[in-house]
C-alpha positions in Angstrom: 115.3 -70.9 246.2 115.6 -68.4 249.0 113.3 -70.6 251.2 115.3 -73.7 250.4 118.4 -71.8 251.4 116.8 -70.6 254.6 115.6 -74.0 255.6 119.2 -75.4 254.9 120.7 -72.6 256.9 118.3 -73.4 259.9 119.1 -77.1 259.6 122.8 -76.5 259.6 122.6 -74.1 262.6 120.8 -76.9 264.6 123.5 -79.4 263.7 126.4 -77.0 264.4 125.7 -74.6 267.4 128.8 -72.6 266.4 127.0 -71.3 263.2 125.4 -67.9 263.0 121.9 -67.9 264.7 119.5 -65.5 263.2 117.5 -63.1 265.3 113.7 -63.1 265.6 113.1 -60.7 263.0 110.4 -58.1 262.3 108.0 -59.7 264.8 110.3 -58.7 267.8 108.5 -55.4 268.5 105.2 -57.1 268.7 106.0 -59.8 271.2 105.1 -57.6 274.1 101.5 -57.3 272.6 101.4 -60.9 271.9 102.3 -62.1 275.3 100.5 -59.3 277.2 97.2 -59.9 275.1 96.9 -63.6 275.6 98.3 -63.7 279.1 96.0 -61.0 280.4 93.1 -62.8 278.8 94.0 -66.0 280.5 94.7 -64.5 283.9 91.9 -61.8 284.1 89.1 -64.1 282.9 90.2 -67.0 285.1 90.3 -64.7 288.1 86.9 -63.1 287.2 85.2 -66.6 286.9 86.7 -67.9 290.0 85.6 -64.8 291.9 82.0 -64.7 290.8 81.7 -68.6 291.3 83.1 -68.0 294.8 80.5 -65.3 295.2 77.8 -67.9 294.7 76.6 -67.1 291.1 75.0 -70.0 289.0 76.3 -71.1 285.7 74.1 -68.7 283.6 75.1 -65.5 285.4 78.8 -66.7 285.5 78.7 -67.2 281.7 77.1 -63.9 281.1 79.8 -62.2 283.4 82.5 -63.9 281.5 81.3 -63.1 278.1 80.9 -59.4 279.1 84.3 -59.3 280.8 86.0 -60.8 277.7 84.3 -58.3 275.4 85.2 -55.4 277.7 88.7 -56.6 278.2 89.3 -57.1 274.6 88.1 -53.6 273.6 89.9 -52.0 276.4 93.2 -53.8 275.5 92.9 -53.0 271.8 92.1 -49.2 272.5 94.8 -48.9 275.0 97.5 -50.4 272.9 96.3 -48.3 269.9 96.3 -45.1 271.8 99.6 -45.8 273.7 101.5 -46.8 270.5 100.1 -43.9 268.5 100.9 -41.4 271.2 104.5 -42.8 271.5 104.9 -42.6 267.8 103.6 -39.0 267.8 106.0 -38.0 270.6 108.9 -39.6 268.6 107.9 -37.6 265.5 107.9 -34.4 267.5 111.4 -35.2 268.9 112.7 -36.0 265.4 111.3 -32.6 264.1 113.1 -30.9 266.8 116.2 -32.9 266.2 116.2 -31.7 262.5 116.2 -28.1 263.7 119.0 -28.8 266.1 121.0 -30.3 263.3 120.4 -27.3 261.1 120.9 -24.5 263.7 123.1 -26.1 266.4 125.2 -28.6 264.2 128.3 -28.4 266.4 126.5 -29.0 269.6 124.9 -32.1 268.0 128.3 -33.3 266.8 129.7 -32.8 270.2 126.9 -34.9 271.7 127.6 -37.7 269.2 131.3 -37.5 270.0 130.4 -38.0 273.7 128.1 -41.0 272.9 130.7 -42.7 270.8 133.3 -42.2 273.4 131.0 -43.7 276.1 130.6 -46.7 273.9 134.3 -47.4 274.1 135.8 -46.0 270.9 139.3 -44.5 271.0 139.6 -40.8 270.8 141.3 -40.8 267.4 138.6 -43.2 266.0 135.8 -41.0 267.5 137.1 -38.0 265.7 137.2 -39.8 262.4 133.7 -41.4 262.9 132.1 -38.0 263.8 133.7 -36.4 260.8 132.1 -39.0 258.6 128.7 -38.3 260.1 129.2 -34.5 259.6 129.0 -35.2 255.9 125.3 -36.0 256.0 122.3 -34.6 257.9 120.4 -37.9 257.5 123.4 -39.8 258.9 123.4 -37.6 262.1 119.6 -38.0 262.4 119.7 -41.7 262.1 122.6 -41.9 264.7 120.6 -39.7 267.1 117.5 -41.9 266.6 119.5 -44.9 267.8 121.8 -43.4 270.4 119.7 -40.6 271.9 116.2 -41.9 271.5 116.9 -45.6 271.5 114.9 -46.1 268.2 115.5 -47.5 264.8 113.0 -47.6 261.9 112.9 -51.4 261.8 111.6 -51.4 265.4 108.7 -49.0 264.8 105.4 -50.4 265.9 102.2 -50.0 264.0 99.3 -48.8 266.2 96.8 -51.0 264.2 98.9 -54.1 264.4 99.4 -53.5 268.2 95.7 -52.9 268.5 94.7 -56.2 266.6 97.2 -58.3 268.4 96.3 -57.2 271.8 92.5 -57.3 271.3 92.4 -60.5 269.5 94.8 -62.4 271.7 92.9 -61.2 274.8 89.8 -63.0 273.3 91.9 -66.2 272.6 93.2 -66.0 276.2 89.6 -65.7 277.6 88.3 -68.7 275.8 89.7 -71.5 278.3 87.7 -69.8 281.1 84.5 -69.3 279.1 84.1 -72.5 277.0 83.6 -74.9 279.9 80.5 -72.9 281.0 79.1 -73.3 277.5 79.7 -77.1 277.4 79.0 -78.3 281.0 75.8 -77.8 283.0 77.5 -78.6 286.3 79.0 -75.4 287.8 81.8 -77.4 289.6 82.7 -79.4 286.5 82.9 -76.3 284.4 85.0 -74.5 287.0 87.3 -77.5 287.2 87.8 -77.5 283.4 88.2 -73.7 283.2 91.0 -74.0 285.9 92.8 -76.9 284.1 92.6 -75.1 280.7 93.5 -71.7 282.0 96.5 -72.9 284.0 97.5 -75.1 281.0 97.4 -72.1 278.7 99.4 -70.0 281.1 102.0 -72.8 281.2 102.2 -72.9 277.4 102.5 -69.0 277.2 105.3 -69.2 279.7 107.1 -71.9 277.6 106.7 -69.9 274.4 108.1 -66.8 276.1 111.0 -68.7 277.4 111.7 -70.2 274.0 111.8 -66.7 272.4 113.8 -65.3 275.3 116.0 -68.3 275.5 115.3 -68.9 279.1 114.3 -72.0 281.1 110.9 -73.1 279.8 110.0 -75.1 282.9 110.7 -72.3 285.2 108.8 -69.8 283.0 105.8 -72.0 282.6 105.5 -72.8 286.3 106.0 -69.1 287.3 103.2 -68.2 285.0 100.9 -70.8 286.4 101.8 -69.9 290.0 100.9 -66.2 289.6 97.5 -67.1 288.3 97.1 -69.9 290.9 97.7 -67.5 293.8 95.5 -64.9 292.2 92.7 -67.5 291.8 92.8 -68.3 295.5 92.6 -64.7 296.4 89.8 -64.1 293.9 87.8 -67.0 295.3 88.3 -65.9 298.9 87.1 -62.3 298.0 84.2 -63.5 296.0 83.2 -65.8 298.8 83.5 -63.0 301.3 81.4 -60.6 299.3 78.9 -63.3 298.5 78.4 -64.1 302.2 78.1 -60.4 303.1 75.0 -60.1 300.7 73.3 -63.3 301.7 
């Protein structure tokens, strides 16, 4: 029944743009990991393949380099996101522990800080006093207000280190595939590189479109921008690879 209602609400919102449009929801805090993981896989593996082909390597060494790069990149992305997210969470926990001490031992100072923040938000002075008085009745209420206003954090936006790790690592592998698969399928180095270029740039365009749809921006501009960055990078990677290859011939 809830699902039917949600579908009906979505259909009504599409038909009537004045109706309430729901937010993305619980996946919002992981979109950074999703976009970064797949985009980094697409860009870095494409540049790696173009660079080593420009350096004069044959299909076998190119494939081996790409597979090693994909594995190393995925592990690096996963470990990096896990450690960064966990460290950020630990820092926040330490700040919250200190904030509880402040609320207990320096309550008036915390209430004055709340008063200043509410005033900066545009509340009238008489309303600020009333709101702060209401928060003064509960330590948890003060703590939750400080989470949002002082630390810029709410519990629903808390990121799991494990989910961030899996999303980044797995999607890096997915992003690597367009630059690897052609060298598994085609014997010709040039044909494989041409397909890798088409698939990687096409994947980047799709990622740009998805990002734009979520952020409600121009999908064409976002897709072309994503392609252009990798395209310029590919040219630079080829030139560097060619120069390095020539230097060792």
